[in-house]
C-alpha positions, -999 to 999 in steps of 0.1 A, spaced: 259 213 308 244 181 320 222 190 350 210 155 361 216 119 353 193 90 360 203 54 354 182 23 361 192 -14 359 225 -9 341 247 -39 347 257 -37 384 239 -3 389 203 -7 401 196 30 403 218 61 400 204 96 404 230 124 403 229 162 401 258 180 385 273 215 386 294 234 361 332 228 360 354 198 366 336 167 379 358 137 390 348 101 394 370 79 415 369 44 431 389 12 433 395 -8 402 364 -28 392 340 -6 411 322 4 379 336 38 369 340 29 333 306 12 332 290 45 345 309 65 319 295 42 292 260 51 304 268 88 294 280 76 260 251 53 255 226 81 261 243 102 235 243 74 209 280 68 212 277 33 228 252 5 229 224 10 255 221 -19 279 201 -1 306 164 -2 314 165 36 315 191 63 311 179 99 313 197 133 315 187 169 315 211 187 291 212 225 290 233 229 258 225 239 222 216 208 203 209 206 165 172 199 171 159 221 143 176 198 118 154 169 129 122 188 135 122 189 173 115 220 194 143 229 218 136 235 255 156 244 286 169 220 296 164 193 269 155 159 282 173 130 266 162 95 273 173 60 263 149 31 272 155 -6 267 127 -31 268 123 -55 238 143 -30 218 162 2 225 145 35 219 158 70 221 138 102 230 145 139 230 119 160 247 95 130 246 99 126 208 113 94 196 145 95 175 169 70 161 203 64 177 219 80 147 199 111 151 206 112 188 243 111 181 240 137 153 221 162 175 246 159 204 278 159 184 286 196 189 275 196 226 291 164 237 328 157 231 342 123 241 380 121 244 390 84 246 424 68 247 419 52 213 408 83 195 426 117 191 406 138 167 423 170 180 456 157 165 441 149 130 455 169 101 421 184 94 416 195 130 451 210 132 447 228 99 414 243 112 432 254 143 460 269 123 435 289 102 418 301 133 451 315 146 458 335 114 455 372 121 458 385 85 425 403 78 423 392 42 428 354 49 392 346 56 381 361 23 409 345 4 400 311 19 363 316 10 372 326 -25 394 295 -28 367 272 -17 343 287 -43 369 285 -70 378 249 -60 342 237 -63 339 253 -97 372 237 -108 360 203 -96 327 207 -115 344 216 -147 370 188 -143 342 163 -139 325 178 -170 358 174 -190 363 139 -178 327 130 -188 331 144 -223 365 127 -227 349 94 -217 321 101 -241 346 110 -268 361 75 -266 328 59 -275 314 87 -296 315 66 -329 295 38 -313 270 64 -299 268 81 -333 261 48 -351 234 39 -326 217 74 -328 219 72 -367 204 37 -366 174 48 -345 169 80 -365 169 59 -397 144 34 -383 119 60 -373 123 81 -405 119 50 -427 85 44 -412 77 82 -409 47 76 -385 20 103 -383 1 112 -352 -33 93 -352 -22 71 -382 -23 39 -361 -60 45 -353 -69 52 -389 -51 21 -401 -70 -1 -376 -103 14 -389 -92 6 -425 -82 -30 -415 -116 -34 -398 -135 -21 -429 -114 -43 -453 -122 -74 -432 -159 -70 -438 -159 -53 -473 -178 -79 -492 -205 -83 -466 -208 -45 -464 -212 -42 -502 -239 -68 -502 -257 -52 -473 -256 -18 -490 -270 -32 -522 -299 -47 -504 -304 -16 -483 -306 7 -514 -337 -12 -525 -356 9 -500 -355 39 -523 -374 19 -550 -405 20 -528 -401 56 -517 -427 69 -541 -452 43 -531 -448 54 -495 -454 90 -505 -486 79 -523 -499 60 -494 -493 89 -470 -510 113 -493 -541 91 -496 -543 88 -459 -540 126 -454 -508 121 -435 -480 147 -436 -448 132 -452 -423 156 -436 -411 131 -411 -407 104 -438 -387 128 -460 -363 137 -432 -357 101 -424 -352 91 -460 -328 120 -466 -307 112 -435 -307 75 -445 -296 84 -480 -268 106 -467 -254 78 -445 -256 51 -472 -239 75 -497 -211 81 -471 -208 43 -466 -206 38 -504 -179 65 -506 -159 47 -479 -162 15 -498 -151 33 -530 -120 46 -511 -112 10 -502 -111 -1 -538 -75 8 -542 -65 -3 -506 -42 -33 -504 -49 -53 -473 -13 -66 -473 1 -31 -475 -22 -19 -446 -11 -49 -425 25 -42 -432 22 -6 -423 4 -15 -390 32 -40 -382 59 -14 -388 42 12 -366 35 -14 -339 72 -22 -339 80 15 -332 54 17 -305 67 -14 -288 102 1 -287 95 38 -280 59 40 -267 32 60 -284 36 76 -318 40 109 -300 68 94 -278 84 79 -309 86 113 -326 99 129 -293 126 102 -293 135 111 -329 141 147 -320 161 137 -289 184 114 -311 188 142 -337 200 166 -309 224 139 -296 238 133 -330 244 170 -334 261 170 -300 283 140 -310 293 157 -343 302 189 -323 319 172 -294 354 182 -304 343 218 -304 326 215 -270 357 197 -256 379 225 -267 358 251 -249 356 231 -217 393 223 -219 402 260 -221 379 267 -191 394 239 -171 430 250 -177 421 286 -167 404 274 -135 433 250 -127 458 278 -129 436 301 -107 428 275 -81 465 263 -77 476 299 -75 450 306 -48 460 274 -29 497 285 -30 488 319 -16 468 303 13 497 279 20 521 308 21 500 326 47 496 294 68 534 288 68 539 324 80 514 319 108 527 285 119 552 299 143 526 317 163 504 286 167 534 265 176 544 291 203 508 290 218 508 251 219 543 249 234 533 274 261 507 249 273 530 220 269 555 237 292 528 239 318 521 202 312 558 192 316 561 181 280 588 189 255 581 213 227 563 202 195 573 211 160 545 218 134 551 212 97 530 221 67 532 192 43 521 196 6 494 172 -4 469 167 -33 446 196 -38 413 194 -18 387 217 -4 411 230 23 440 237 -2 472 217 -6 483 216 30 484 190 58 496 198 92 520 173 109 531 173 146 563 159 161 571 159 198 608 161 205 614 151 168 593 119 175 562 111 154 533 114 177 521 79 167 550 66 188 546 86 220 532 72 252 495 74 261 502 99 289 521 122 265 494 119 239 467 129 264 486 159 276 494 169 240 457 167 232 449 189 261 474 215 249 457 217 215 422 218 231 434 246 254 449 264 224 416 262 206 400 277 237 425 305 238 418 313 201 381 315 208 373 283 189 355 268 218 317 271 220 313 253 252 296 220 259 305 188 277 339 170 277 340 134 287 375 122 295 387 86 295 414 84 322 432 114 308 457 114 337 466 77 334 503 68 335 513 103 348 535 113 377 520 134 404 536 166 390 523 158 355 488 149 368 486 183 386 496 201 354 467 182 336 444 193 364 454 230 360 448 229 322 414 212 328 405 240 352 411 265 325 390 245 301 363 242 327 356 279 322 339 269 289 333 232 294 316 210 319 342 182 322 336 146 334 367 127 342 375 93 356 407 97 376 432 75 394 453 104 405 447 125 436 461 156 419 434 160 393 407 148 416 416 173 443 409 202 419 374 190 409 344 211 416 325 179 424 338 146 435 318 114 431 328 80 445 319 48 427 319 18 450 307 -17 451 288 -35 479 284 -71 471 273 -74 435 257 -39 434 275 -7 425 266 28 439 276 64 432 275 92 457 289 127 459 316 131 486 316 159 512 348 176 523 359 150 549 350 121 527 370 136 499 401 138 521 397 101 529 392 91 493 422 112 482 443 97 510 433 62 497 444 72 463 478 82 477 485 53 501 461 25 492 436 8 515 458 14 545 453 51 549 482 68 567 482 102 585 507 114 560 484 105 532 456 125 549 479 155 553 488 153 516 452 150 506 443 181 526 471 201 512 460 191 476 425 203 483 437 235 498 457 242 467 425 241 448 
């Protein structure tokens, strides 16, 4: 429930500070006093409307989906909307986006507007019908169907993908064969590019290298003279021998490399480098080129076996299709058998609300996650899209009350947008009685223009305007009688209106 509400600088409201109790809470006042503006403050705080107030804050003792956004819950949770240069939202002093504010509150705050009627949507009605089914095996059958349906959809997508692939398989095969051929023609080896660059480098300086080697080998012609000089000077020649041996080894290796280059063709080397560079430009390194080759070979094998793969998937798809439609048919049969009980429950509330009975119909639709069923409602054989707003509001209450009776209500806050508008006194009282039943599980905020609903409220707040500023205050017993009398007779309050107001309160 909402325990407190604080509003600052919101249009004609300078400051509103209210404390709320559980149950039915009514807001009344003359037209233009600001009742709808105040109600929009509630909606703005919960991310359902634009926030135009300097501050809106509420203490909400209700389960919010805070774990999903990484915020610790507390009792109560403090929700805040602040507008300065921009609008910012906070939950327990942690800033959140408007979208996250609405997400966390969606199960705790339920807004019933004149324009929207989610309770009468096919999905909501179907969920209610399923909740009314007493057959013990239905829940498991529905769970099995959902699992089967998801498997069926996955295989169907797989089949559609392979069929689409099949249409262009020849083109894909040609492309794969082309790339395989290109790589295999070159047949690159790992590390070959580096070796080729070394060969290219050596070939570019071959003549100079040969000339330098020839001149360098002349050193060995004076090797014996050096030995003789060292001996005459009583100098050990070990260091000289080691140096000469190492030099001899390096020069011999260099000569061998030159010999290897004798048969090398610079044009062939350059051509090979160009081909490998072309592969590297297209596929990356030689390692990546070879990986791509293996990938294309696997794809080619897949394309060549696609007919066999399709046959297997097709068989699996047909088997799943048969199973899922059979399961949907069983679920539909159970729903149709349970339809009478749900219709009876709803009509019991409609009788209390002075409305004619509804007829519920299961209509077959395309297969989806809920089966093949859509639930339609007609009121006195009239499509509910064509009924009056007063009838629609009472019909919605009947379905909400039925959900409560079936244990589908988890509590929270109901915000009603003139739910008793366009109703007679008798009809308005019937709405009040249903709201009192709902108030056992919900805290209900309602703007009302009818004394019948207002008289049954646990709390009664008056919205009034003085000059350009609007105020809200809770009424005591005597003030309530006067306000109810005003709602009965207008600004000129009569003694009869006061008596009626008192009798209405006493009925509560």
